[in-house]
N, C-alpha and C positions, 0 to 999 in steps of 0.2 A: 504494500500500500504506500510506503514512503517513496518508492520509485514513481508511482502514479502522481503523487503530490509534487514531487520534484519536477516531473515533466510539465505539469499544469502551471507550476510557478515559473518555469522557464518560458513557457508560451506567453504567460501574462507579462513577464518582463520584456520579452521580445515585442509584443504588441504595444506596450507602453512606449518603449524606445522608438519604435517605428512611427507611431502616431506623433510623438514629440518631434522627431526629426522632420517629418513631413510638414507639420505645423510651422516649425522654424524656417524650413526652406521656403515655404510659401510666403511667409512674412518678409524674408530677405529679398526674394525676387520681386515682390510687390514694391518694396522700397527702391530697389535698384531700377526697376522699370519706370517708376514715377520720376526719379531723379534724372534718368537718361532721356526719357521722352517728354517730360513735363506734363504728362497726362496719367490719369489712373488707368490701370490695366482694364481691358474690356471685360465686362461681366456678362453682357448679352450679345452674342455674335449676330443675332437677328436685328440689332439696333442699326438703323440706316446711317447713323453718324459714325459708325465704326467701319473702317475700310477692311476689305478682305485681307489685305496684306497685314494690317495691324492685328486682326483676329488670329490669323494663322501664325504670325510671329509669336504672339502671346501663348498660343496653344503649344507650339514647339518648345519654347523656353520653359514654360511651366511643366509640360509633360516630361521633358528630359531631366530637369532639375529635381522634380519631386520623385520621379522614379529612381534616380541616382541616390537620393537621400534615403529612400526606402531600402534599396539594395545594401547600401553601406551600413545602415542601422541594423538590418537583419543579420548581415554577415558578422558585424561586431558583437552582437549579442550571442550568436551561435558560437563564435570563437571563444568568448568568455565562459560559455556554459560547458565547454568541453573540459573533461578532467585533465589536469596537468600531468604530463608524464613525469615520473620521478627520475631523478638523475641516477645514472648507474653508479653503483658503489665501487670504490677502489679497494683492492686487496693489499 
């Protein structure tokens, strides 16, 4: 039963780390986008005042950045969850 609990704790930590990383990444790219373009990122791609190029640019930047943050957070938590191999003993 402790193995089950350990697995669910690991999954919870991974989910929290991933959620936090995605939230932070979105905040950062929103700030960078606003400073770079002078406009807020498009929230409604159907809005006629948003150009297709601007909507696609935001989609690419947000998608790549958020997915990269998710991958790095997931890999980092998985790496920390692995048991550390003990050092070989010297005779």
